[in-house]
C-alpha positions in Angstrom: 54.4 67.8 15.2 56.6 66.9 12.2 57.9 69.7 10.0 59.0 69.3 6.4 60.6 71.8 3.9 58.9 72.1 0.5 61.3 69.7 -1.4 60.1 66.8 0.8 56.4 67.4 0.2 56.0 65.3 -2.9 57.4 62.3 -1.2 55.2 62.9 1.8 52.1 63.0 -0.3 52.9 59.5 -1.7 53.5 58.1 1.8 50.4 59.5 3.6 47.3 57.3 3.7 44.5 58.1 1.3 42.2 58.2 4.3 43.1 61.8 4.8 40.9 62.7 1.9 37.8 61.5 3.7 38.6 63.2 7.1 36.4 66.2 6.3 32.6 66.4 5.8 31.8 66.3 2.1 29.9 69.5 2.4 33.2 71.3 3.2 34.8 70.2 -0.1 37.4 67.6 -0.9 40.5 67.3 1.2 43.8 68.2 -0.5 46.9 66.1 -0.5 49.6 67.8 1.6 51.8 68.8 -1.3 48.8 70.4 -3.2 47.6 72.1 0.0 51.1 73.6 0.6 51.3 74.8 -3.0 47.9 76.4 -2.7 48.3 78.0 0.7 52.0 78.9 1.1 51.7 82.0 -1.2 49.6 83.6 1.5 52.2 83.0 4.2 55.1 85.5 4.6 58.1 86.1 6.9 57.5 89.0 9.2 60.5 90.9 10.6 60.4 93.5 13.3 63.4 95.9 13.7 64.2 98.8 16.0 64.9 102.4 14.9 68.5 101.6 14.1 67.5 98.7 11.8 68.5 95.9 14.3 66.3 92.9 13.9 64.3 92.2 17.1 62.1 89.3 16.1 61.2 87.2 13.1 58.2 85.0 12.6 55.3 84.5 10.2 52.3 86.4 8.9 49.3 85.3 6.9 47.7 87.5 4.2 43.9 87.7 4.8 42.8 90.6 2.7 43.9 93.1 0.1 47.0 94.7 1.5 46.5 93.2 4.9 48.1 90.3 6.9 47.7 89.0 10.5 50.4 87.9 12.9 51.2 87.6 16.6 51.5 90.9 18.4 54.4 89.5 20.4 56.6 89.7 17.3 56.0 93.5 17.1 57.4 94.4 20.5 59.6 97.5 20.4 59.3 97.6 16.6 60.4 100.8 14.9 59.7 99.2 11.5 58.0 96.0 10.3 58.7 94.2 7.0 57.1 91.3 5.2 59.6 89.2 3.2 59.7 86.2 1.0 62.6 85.1 -1.3 64.2 88.3 -2.5 61.1 90.5 -2.1 60.2 92.6 0.8 57.4 95.1 1.7 57.1 97.7 4.4 54.3 97.1 6.8 52.5 99.2 9.4 50.4 98.1 12.4 46.7 98.7 11.6 44.6 96.8 14.2 46.2 95.5 17.4 44.2 93.2 19.6 46.9 92.8 22.2 44.6 91.0 24.7 44.3 88.1 22.3 47.9 88.6 20.8 46.4 89.1 17.3 47.6 92.0 15.2 46.6 93.1 11.7 49.2 94.7 9.5 48.7 97.1 6.5 51.0 96.4 3.6 50.3 98.7 0.5 50.4 96.9 -2.8 51.1 93.5 -1.3 50.8 91.0 -4.3 49.9 88.0 -2.1 47.3 85.3 -2.3 44.7 85.7 0.4 44.0 82.9 2.8 40.3 81.9 3.1 39.2 81.9 6.8 37.2 78.8 7.7 33.9 79.3 9.6 34.1 78.4 13.2 31.3 75.8 12.9 33.5 73.5 10.8 35.9 72.9 13.7 35.8 69.3 14.9 38.1 67.5 17.3 40.1 65.0 15.4 40.1 66.9 12.1 43.6 67.1 10.4 45.4 70.4 10.6 48.4 71.8 8.8 50.8 74.4 10.1 52.6 76.5 7.5 55.1 79.1 8.6 58.7 80.3 8.5 60.5 79.1 11.7 62.8 82.0 12.8 62.4 83.6 9.4 63.8 80.7 7.4 62.1 78.8 4.5 58.5 77.8 4.8 57.8 74.5 6.5 54.7 72.3 6.7 53.6 70.7 10.0 51.0 67.9 10.1 48.8 67.2 13.1 45.1 67.3 14.1 42.8 69.3 16.3 43.0 67.9 19.8 40.5 70.1 21.5 38.4 73.3 21.3 38.6 75.6 24.4 35.7 77.9 25.2 35.0 80.3 28.0 31.9 80.3 30.3 30.0 82.2 27.7 30.7 79.6 25.0 33.1 81.8 23.1 36.2 80.3 21.5 39.3 80.9 23.6 41.9 78.6 21.9 42.4 75.7 19.6 44.4 72.8 21.1 46.7 70.9 18.7 47.7 67.3 19.4 51.4 68.2 19.1 53.5 71.1 20.1 54.6 73.6 17.4 58.2 74.1 16.5 60.0 77.0 18.3 60.1 80.2 16.3 56.8 79.7 14.4 54.9 82.6 16.0 52.4 84.0 13.5 52.3 80.8 11.4 48.9 79.8 9.9 47.0 76.7 10.9 44.9 75.3 8.0 42.3 72.6 7.5 42.5 69.9 4.9 40.8 72.3 2.3 43.5 74.9 2.8 41.3 77.3 4.9 42.8 79.2 7.8 41.5 78.0 11.1 44.1 79.5 13.5 47.4 81.2 14.1 50.2 80.4 16.4 51.0 82.9 19.1 54.7 83.8 19.4 54.7 83.5 23.2 53.6 79.9 23.1 55.9 78.3 20.6 58.7 76.4 22.3 56.9 76.5 25.7 54.4 74.4 27.7 51.6 76.1 25.8 53.0 75.4 22.4 50.1 73.2 21.4 47.6 76.2 21.5 46.5 78.3 18.6 44.5 81.5 18.2 41.1 80.9 16.4 41.0 82.5 13.0 37.4 83.5 13.6 38.9 86.3 15.8 40.1 88.0 12.6 36.5 89.1 11.8 36.4 90.9 15.2 39.7 92.8 14.7 38.1 96.0 13.2 36.1 96.6 16.4 38.5 95.3 19.0 41.5 96.8 17.2 40.0 100.3 17.3 39.2 99.9 21.0 42.8 98.6 21.7 44.3 101.6 19.9 42.2 104.0 22.0 43.3 102.2 25.2 47.0 102.1 24.2 46.9 105.8 23.5 46.1 106.4 27.1 49.3 104.7 28.2 52.4 106.8 28.8 54.2 107.8 25.6 57.3 105.9 24.5 60.7 107.5 24.5 60.3 108.5 20.9 57.4 110.8 21.8 55.6 110.0 18.6 52.5 108.5 20.2 50.5 108.7 16.9 52.9 106.7 14.7 52.2 103.1 13.8 55.6 102.2 14.9 54.9 103.6 18.4 51.6 101.8 18.6 53.4 98.6 17.7 55.9 99.3 20.5 53.1 99.9 22.9 51.3 96.8 21.7 54.5 94.9 22.4 54.8 96.4 25.8 51.3 95.2 26.8 51.9 91.9 25.1 55.0 91.1 27.1 58.1 92.8 25.7 58.3 96.4 27.1 61.4 98.5 26.9 61.1 99.9 30.4 58.9 99.0 33.4 58.8 101.6 36.1 57.5 101.1 39.6 57.4 103.4 42.7 58.5 101.9 46.1 56.9 103.4 49.2 58.6 102.7 52.5 55.6 103.3 54.8 57.8 103.2 58.0 59.9 106.2 56.9 57.3 107.6 54.4 60.0 107.7 51.7 59.5 107.0 48.0 62.0 105.5 45.5 61.8 104.9 41.7 62.4 101.3 40.6 63.2 100.8 36.9 63.6 97.6 34.9 65.2 98.1 31.5 65.1 95.3 28.9 68.2 93.6 27.7 68.7 92.4 24.1 65.7 90.1 23.7 65.6 86.4 22.8 62.7 84.3 21.4 62.4 82.3 24.6 62.9 84.7 27.6 62.8 88.4 28.5 65.7 89.8 30.5 66.0 93.1 32.4 68.8 95.0 34.1 71.7 92.9 32.7 70.1 89.6 33.8 69.0 90.8 37.2 65.4 89.8 36.3 64.5 87.1 33.8 61.0 86.1 32.8 59.1 84.1 30.2 56.8 85.8 27.7 53.8 84.7 29.8 55.1 86.6 32.8 56.5 83.6 34.8 59.7 84.7 36.6 62.7 82.6 35.7 65.2 84.2 38.1 65.9 87.3 40.2 69.5 88.0 41.2 69.3 91.7 42.0 66.8 92.9 44.6 66.0 96.5 43.7 62.3 96.6 44.7 62.5 95.8 48.4 60.4 92.8 49.6 58.9 92.3 46.2 62.3 91.1 44.8 64.1 89.9 47.9 61.6 87.3 49.1 59.8 86.5 45.8 58.6 82.9 45.6 60.2 80.7 42.9 58.4 81.5 39.7 57.0 84.8 41.0 54.1 85.9 43.2 51.4 84.5 40.8 50.4 81.3 39.2 49.4 80.6 35.5 45.7 80.0 36.3 44.2 82.3 38.9 40.7 81.2 39.8 38.9 82.7 42.7 39.5 80.8 46.0 42.4 78.8 44.5 45.1 78.3 47.1 48.7 77.0 47.4 51.5 76.8 49.9 54.9 78.4 49.3 57.9 77.3 51.4 61.2 78.5 50.2 64.3 80.6 51.2 66.1 83.6 49.7 69.5 85.2 50.3 68.8 88.4 48.3 68.8 91.8 49.8 71.7 91.2 52.1 70.0 88.8 54.5 68.7 85.2 54.5 65.0 84.7 54.7 63.0 81.5 55.1 59.4 81.8 54.1 56.4 79.7 54.9 53.3 81.2 53.3 49.8 80.3 52.3 48.4 82.0 49.2 44.7 82.5 48.3 43.3 84.0 45.2 40.8 86.7 46.3 38.5 88.9 44.3 38.8 90.4 40.8 38.9 94.2 40.9 40.3 97.1 38.8 43.2 99.5 39.2 44.0 102.6 37.2 47.6 102.8 35.8 48.8 105.6 33.6 45.2 106.9 33.2 43.9 103.5 32.1 41.8 101.0 34.1 43.1 97.4 34.2 41.3 94.3 35.5 43.4 92.8 38.2 43.3 89.7 40.5 44.2 90.1 44.2 46.2 87.3 45.8 46.7 87.2 49.6 49.7 85.7 51.3 49.7 84.9 55.0 52.3 83.0 57.0 55.6 83.3 58.7 59.1 84.5 57.9 62.4 83.5 59.5 65.1 86.1 59.1 68.9 85.9 59.6 71.0 89.1 60.0 73.6 88.0 57.4 73.0 85.9 54.3 73.9 82.3 55.0 74.2 82.8 58.8 72.9 79.9 60.9 72.6 81.8 64.2 70.7 84.9 65.3 67.5 83.9 63.5 64.3 85.9 64.2 60.7 84.9 63.5 57.7 87.0 62.5 54.3 86.9 61.0 54.1 87.8 57.3 51.3 89.4 55.3 51.4 90.4 51.6 48.8 91.3 49.0 49.6 91.0 45.3 47.5 92.6 42.5 48.2 90.9 39.2 47.1 92.1 35.7 46.4 89.2 33.3 46.6 91.6 30.4 49.9 93.1 31.3 51.1 89.7 32.6 52.8 91.3 35.7 52.2 92.5 39.2 50.9 96.1 39.2 50.7 96.5 43.0 52.4 94.8 46.0 52.0 95.4 49.7 54.0 93.6 52.4 54.0 93.9 56.2 56.1 91.9 58.7 57.9 92.4 62.0 59.6 90.1 64.4 62.5 89.4 66.7 64.1 91.5 69.4 67.2 93.5 70.0 69.7 94.4 67.2 68.4 91.6 65.0 64.7 92.7 65.1 63.2 93.5 61.8 60.1 95.4 60.5 58.9 96.0 57.0 55.9 98.0 55.7 56.2 98.5 51.9 54.0 99.3 48.9 55.2 98.9 45.3 53.1 100.3 42.5 53.4 100.2 38.8 53.9 103.6 37.3 54.3 103.0 33.6 55.2 100.5 30.8 56.9 101.9 27.7 
């Protein structure tokens, strides 16, 4: 997708084919030239800036005004936010989170006295594959740009409900919260911050979801209130709700597990603390654990959670699409945890179930791993290897985008090099 700053729009309008004007059904109104569309729609698009309690900027992106004193954006941008500001040129307005729909990554902000044009939301029934689309946003908080593409696909779930809009070209990195408009200047979608610059960068959230925000946002606030309080202790403030929304959406400050060694019946706390964030990856414990916003594990260099860390498959214990009875094979080796381990495992997606975490019930998917492990007493050693059967069960929450429970059992070998493991790791809190 090509992006142009506003000074180039006039030249672009001359160069584009006149056929664009006939791309929409006449009943929907006349299509606008790109420069006219940008001039009409851009006043409703703002830079959104999230900062911590000390005023340090944590994330920047875009927000679209959709009502009197309200704007919508990607919840991912609000992670850990102590304050949220809408800005454009030399004007800024304080904002508060009003309605978070963290499951869909769509959040509505309340901005008193915001003097902004309001974007008209297009009805869902006007969506047609092949229709031209225009992305307007502020990449990484800079000046507004215009991206031109088309609707490549409409994704629906089994019930026929809209799940995502597929664009024909990937969005520019840093455009989280940007508006996706049709040729009449109506809002048809928003870009999620977690997708821009990734393999899912050609997906957008349907704008028709905005009408469902009052009901879903209220329910989300009630659910978030049941999670453990943040360190500030102000569970009722909008800033804290934004922080909790960010935690669920993928950028928590602290993730705490409890590791149970069932052989010795001992318990140990396992804590992952977030490092200074970037737009592309989330790092914990000084780079000991690095993941993508969608939960995919990039690297693990410090094994603090027993088997869960020390023999984790490349990319983590889960896959992006977890359909029941899906299966894959994982063959890899690891030298974490003070010993070398070769793993040959078969993974199978089992049933969907529910687990209660912090007083709240989450839908989870269980994945079963079966196979063999080969262990060496010392990392990198080539002698003294021992074999054993391996069994692990992984419970993954799609909403939290992380493993919430992990159980592993294995034993093998004989003599001094024999090994035996029986461990359970459980998520305690996200804050």
